[in-house]
N, C-alpha and C positions, 0 to 999 in steps of 0.2 A: 224359193230355196235361197238360203243365206250363202253368200260368197265368203267362205271362211278365211280367204286370203286378205280381205279388205275390212273385216269386221273391226270396229274401233273399240278402244278401251272403254269409252263411255257406254257403248252398246252392251259390252260384256258385263259391266258393273250393273247396268239396269236389269239385265237378265239374272245376274247373281242375286240381286236384291229381291227379285220376285220368286225365283225357283229354288234357290239353295237355302238349306237350313242355316240359321244363325248360331247353331249349337257348336260350331267349330271355332277355331281361334282366329279365323280371317276377320271376323266382325268385332274383334276388340278395337280395331281401327275404324274411325268414322268414314274414312275414305281409303278403302283397301288399295294396295299397290298391285299393278298388273305387270308381270314380266313375260317375255316372249322367247328368251334364249338364255343359254348359260354355257360356260366353258372355263375350266381351270378354277380360278379364284373369283370369277366374275359372273354376275347376272346382267341381262340386257333388257332394256325396256323397248317400247314400240318404236322409239326414235333411234335405237341402237346405241343409246348412252350406256357406257359400262358402269356397273356398281361393284366396287370391291366388297366382297362378301366376307364378313368376319363372324358369321354364325353358322355357315355351311350346313344348312338343313338340320339345325339343332344337333350338330356333330354326327349326322348320319352320312355325310359325304366327306369323310376325313381325307380321302385320296383325290379330291378335286372333281369338279363337274365334268361329265362326259369323258371320264378316264377311258382312253381307247382300249387299253388292255382288258379292262373289265367288260366293256361293251362288246368287244370281239368275242369274249368267252360266253357272254349271254346270248349273242346272236348264234354262235355255234351250237349252243344247247337248244335254242329255239328251233334250229334246223335239224336237230338230232332226236332228242327226247324231251319235248317241252312240257308234256303232261303225263302224269302217272299217279295212280292212287297210292297213298302212303302205306297201303297194305303189302306192297311189294318192294323188293330191294332194287336200288339203282346206284350206279357207280359212285357219283360224287357225294351222295349222302354219306356213304361209308368212308370215302377218302377224306372228306372235310372233317368228319368226326374224329378220324385218326389224327389229323393235323392238330385239332384243338386239344385232344387228350394228351398227345405227346408234348405239346407246348406247355400244358399245365404240369405234366409230370416233370419236365425239365426245370420248371421254375419252383414247384412246391414239393417235389419228390413224393408225390402221391399218385397212385393209379386212380382212374375214374372213368366215367362215361358221360356222353352228351345226349340230351333230349331236345329236339327241335320243336318250335312253334312259329307263329307268324308275326308277332309284335312284342315289344318290351313288356307290356302289361301281361300278356299271355305267358311269357317266360316266367314272370314273377308268380302268376297264378299256379303254374305247374310246380314251381319251387315250393310254394305253400303246401301243395298236395304232398310233395316228397317229405317235407318237414313233419306234417301231420301224421303221415304213415310211419315215419321213423320214431317219432316221440310220443304219439298218442295224445298230443296237446295241440291246441289251436291258437295260443296266445303268443304274440310277438312283441319284442322291444323294437323301437325304431327311433330315428333322430327327428327332433324338431327341425324343420327346414328340409327334411327328406321328401323325395317324390318318387313314387314307384308305379304310377299308372292311374288310369281313370275307370277301370272296371270296378265292380262292387268290392271285390276282395282287395284289390290293390289300393283303392281309395281309402280303405280302412287302415292301410299301412302308411299312407301319406299324411303328413301332419296338417295339411290345409283343411280347416273346417268348411270352407266355402265349397269344396268339392263334394261334401256330404250333406250340406245344409238342406237341399231340396229332395232328399231321397229317403227320409225316414230313419229308423233305428239301425245302428251298426253294432251288433252284439260282439263282434270280434275286433273292435277298434284297438289299435296297438297302444302300448304304454310308451309314451314319447319322452325321451330324455334330451337334454340340451346337446347340440353339436358344439365342439370346441371352436367357437366363433370368437377368436381372440380380440378382434377389433371392437366387438360389442359383447364382451364376456358377461353372461347372465349373472355371474357371481362377483362381478367387479374386481376380478383378479388380474394380475399381470402375467403374461405367458412365461416370461423368463424367471419367475419366482414362485409360481403357484404350485409347483410340484404335482401337476395333474389333479388339482382339487376336484375337478368335475368327475373324474373317474372314482376318486375316493368317496365323493358324495353319492354316486351311483351304487357303489358297493355297500354303503351303509343301509341301503334299502333292503338288504338281505339279513340284517342283524336281529330281526325279530319277526315272529310269525304274524304279529299284528299289523305289519306293514303290507301284508297281503301277497307276498311274492314267494314265500318259502315255508315248508314244514321242517323246522329244525330237527325233529326227531328222525326224519328220513333223509334230510337234505334234498328233498324233491322240490323243484320249483314249478310254479304254475306257468311261467314263461320259459319255453324251451328253445327259443331261437331269437336272434337279434339280426335284423336286416338293416344294412347301412350302405350309403355311398361314401367311399373314402374321400372323395371331393364332391361336395354338394353341387348338383347340376342346376335345377330350377331354383335351388336355394341361394344361388349367386356365385357359383364356382369358388366356394370357400374351401380351402384345403386345411386339413387338420395339421397341427404342429407335429414335428417328428417325435416319435416315442409314444404318442397318444394311443394308437391302436395296439401297440404291444402291451400297454398297461390295461387297456380295456379287455384284450383277449385273455389276460391272466384271470380276470374276474369271470369271464364267460366259461373258461375251462374249469375253474374251481367249482362252478355250480352246474356243469354239464349242459351248457347252453350253446347251441349251434350258432355259427356265424355265417350269414348269407350275405355275400358281397355283391352289391348291385353295380355292375359295370356297363349298364345299358348306354349311358352317355359318355363315360370316361374310358371305355375299353378301346382296344385296337390303336394304341399308341397316342391317344389324345394327351396323356400326361408324360410321354416319353418312355412308357413301359407298355407292354401288351395289356396288362391289367394295372389299374392305378394303385391297387392294394400292394403291389410289389414295391412301391416307394416306401412302404412302412414295414417291410420284412415280416409280414404276418401271413399265415396259411389259412385261407377260408375253408369252410366245409362245402359250400355251394357258391357258384359264380353264375349270375344271370347276365346275358348279353343280347344285343340286338343292333339296331341302327347301322353302324359302319361295317358290320360283318359283310354286308353286300354293297357297301358304299352308297346305300340308299337306292340301289337299282331295283330291288325286289324285296318285299317284306319277308324277313326271316329272323328268327330269334331263337333263343334256347337257354339251357343252363347246363353247366358242368357240375357234377357232384362226386365226392369221394366214393370209391367202390363200395364201401361198407353201407352206404345209404342208397345206392342206385343199382346194386347188382340185381339180376333177374328175380331172385327169391324175395328181395326186399321191395323192388319196384317192378312188379310183373306186367305182362302184356295188357294194354288197355288202361294203364294207370294215368296216362296223359295222351291226348290225341286231338287233332283237328284235321279237316280235309286237306288243308294246304300246309301242314306242319313241316314237311321236309320237301317242299316243292322243288322240282329239278332245276328251275331257273335260279331260284334263290341259292341253293347249295352249290351250284356251278359258279355263281358270282362269289360266294363265300370262299370256295376253294381257291379262286384266283387271288382274292384279297390275302388269304393266308400264305399263298405262294409268294406274293409280292413282299409281305412282311418278312418271310424267311430270307429273301434275297437282298433286302434293303438294310441300311445301317441306321435305323431309326433310333436305336439306343443312344447314338451319339448326335445325330442331326437334330432331333426334336429338342433335347435339352439346350443345344447351342442356339437354335432359333428362338426358343422360349426365353433364354437369358437375354438375347438381343432385344426381343420385343419388350420384355419387362423393363430393361434399361430405358427404353423409349417412354414407357408409361411412367417410370420414376421421374424422368425429365419433365414430363407434363405435370406431374404432381407438384414438383418444385415451382413450376410456372403458374399453375392454376390452383387457387385456394379452394376451388369447388371440388377438388379431388381429395378426399380424406384418407383413402387407403388404396393401395394396389398390391397385387400378389397373384399367386397361382402356382401351378406345376406344369412344366412342359409348355404346350400350347393350349392350356386351359387356364386362361388368365382373366383378371377382373380389375375394374376401377370403380371405387365406391364414391358416388357424388354426394356432397354434404352442403349444409348451409354455412353461413359465415362463421358460425361458432366452431366449425371443424369437425363436428360429430353428428349433429341432427341430420337425418336422411333427407336428401333433396330429390324426391320423386318427380316433382314438376320439371326440374331441369333435365333429369334423365329422359323423361318422355319427350321433351322438346328436342333434345339432341338426336334421338332416334328418328323423330319425324322430319327434322331438317335434313338428315342424311339421305332420306328417301326422296327428297325433292329433285335430286339429280342436277343441282346447279352449283356444285362445288367445282373447284378448278385445281388441276394438278398438271404440272408441266405444260400449261397453256391450253389444256383440253378439259372439256366439261365432263364431270363424272359424279357418281353418288357413292354413298357408304352404307352398307347394310350392317346394322348392329342389333343386339337383342338385350333386353333388360331382365333382371332377375333379382333374387335376394329377398330377405324378409320384408323389406319395405319398398321393393321395386325401384330402388335407387342405384342399383349396381349394373354397369355395362359389362357384359360378359364377352370375351374375345375368344372365338372358336374358329380360327382360320384353317384353311387348307394345309395339310401337313407338308405339302410341297411348296408352301409359300416361300418366295424369294426375299432376300434382304431388301431389294428395291420395293417390293410390295409391302414389307414391314415399314419401311421409311414412308411410303405413301400413306399407310394406315395412320401412322403417328402424325404426319403433317395434316391429313384431313381431319383427324380428331381434334387437333389443335385449332384448326379453322372453325370447326363446329362449336367447340367450347367457347372460343372468342366471340362467335356470332350469338350464341344463346345466352351467355352470361350477361 
C-alpha cells in the first residue's frame, strides 16, 4: 500500500509515464511539473515554493484559487443536493439561468434563454445545433487563429489543421477569414489608416455567385453563422481594434448571418466586462461560455441565445442534453460567481489593474528588444517575443522563458519563487498574461520584476 503522504514527485512522474495517456496537454513538456497546493494567485510545489500564476487554469479560475466563498457554496450544495438527473428541476439551475439572462438583457436589451452543458466544446456543439435548427444550414465562418474546442464539430471550427490532421475528412470545416491581427496584418496594412480593409475584403466575397457564398437572385448565403472570439485566446490574446466588430456586424446583418460570440476564455470579466464583446458595442445572437462560470470548481458550460432562436417552439425538449449538463454542484458554484460579480465593482477595478499591468509590460518592451509588441484588454494581456529584427517570431525564447519560470529558482524580496506563464499565438511566441482578477498591485509589480529577471536570464 502506497503512503500517499510521502509519495515523491519522481514516483508520481514514473507512474504518469506508464499509466496515463499522452493525449492530453501535460506531455507537451518533456519534464512535466508537479504541484501540490494552490491559493489565491499562487501554486505550490512539493517544497512549498510559491509560483505566481499568470495563467490561472487557462482563465478558468478568474476569482483566485481556493476562493472561500465559492468553496463554501459548493460544500453546502454537496451536503444538500449533490446529484440529480437533469430530467428534473432544481433551484440553482433556474436561479443561475435567471441571473445570466438578466445580465444579458441589461447589456444587450434582448430577451433570451440559457442552455447548459459540461465543457466549452460541448457548449459550442450545442450552439451549432441551435444555428443549424434556426438556419437549416451547416456552414460557419470563423477566424484564423480562433479556437473553439477539440470535439469533432468544434475542431472543424478551429483554424488549426494539426487538430484535424489525424482524423480523416471534415465535411463541415469552416470558411476561415483573417483576424484583425494588426501587428502582423496579413494585408500589410497599418491599423490607423487601413479603414478596416480586412472587413471590406471579406464583404467582396459576396459580390458574385462564383465565389461560392451567395445566390444573388435570392440573397441567400451558404454560410449562415459566424463564430468568433472578440479577443483570441489560444491565438495569443490578440484584441481586435475598436470599430472592427461594428463593421463586421454590418456585413453579417446585411446577408442574414448569425453572430456566435465565443466567450469561453474571455467571459466573466477577463477583459473588464462580463462579456468581451461589450468592449466593441455589438449585440451577438448567441454567446457561449464555460471555464470561470464556476471558477474552475466544477465542469459547467452553456450558451445564451436570443429568444427568437431558443424559444421552446424553435428549440424544443431534447434538442441538447447530457447527463451532467446542469449538475447541481456546477450551477451552485455558477450562482455564487454571478452573485459575486453583481456585488463587485469589476467594471472599474479590472480596467485599472489592466492599465497598470500593461504599463509594466510597456516598460519591459522599452528595456528588452526581444519584446516586439504588447497589448490586450483588461487583464487579458500579451507580450510578443521577437528576433533581433523586431518582427520575426522568437518561439525558442518564449519556450525558454516559460521553462525557466517553472524551475522555482527566481528570487523576489529575498525569497525563492517561480512564475507560471503560458504561450500562445500563431507562432507560439506570445506570452499570455491571465492573472487572478483579484491580483494586487504588489503582485503585478512582482510579475513584472520576475518577467524582467527571466528575460534577462534567457536572452
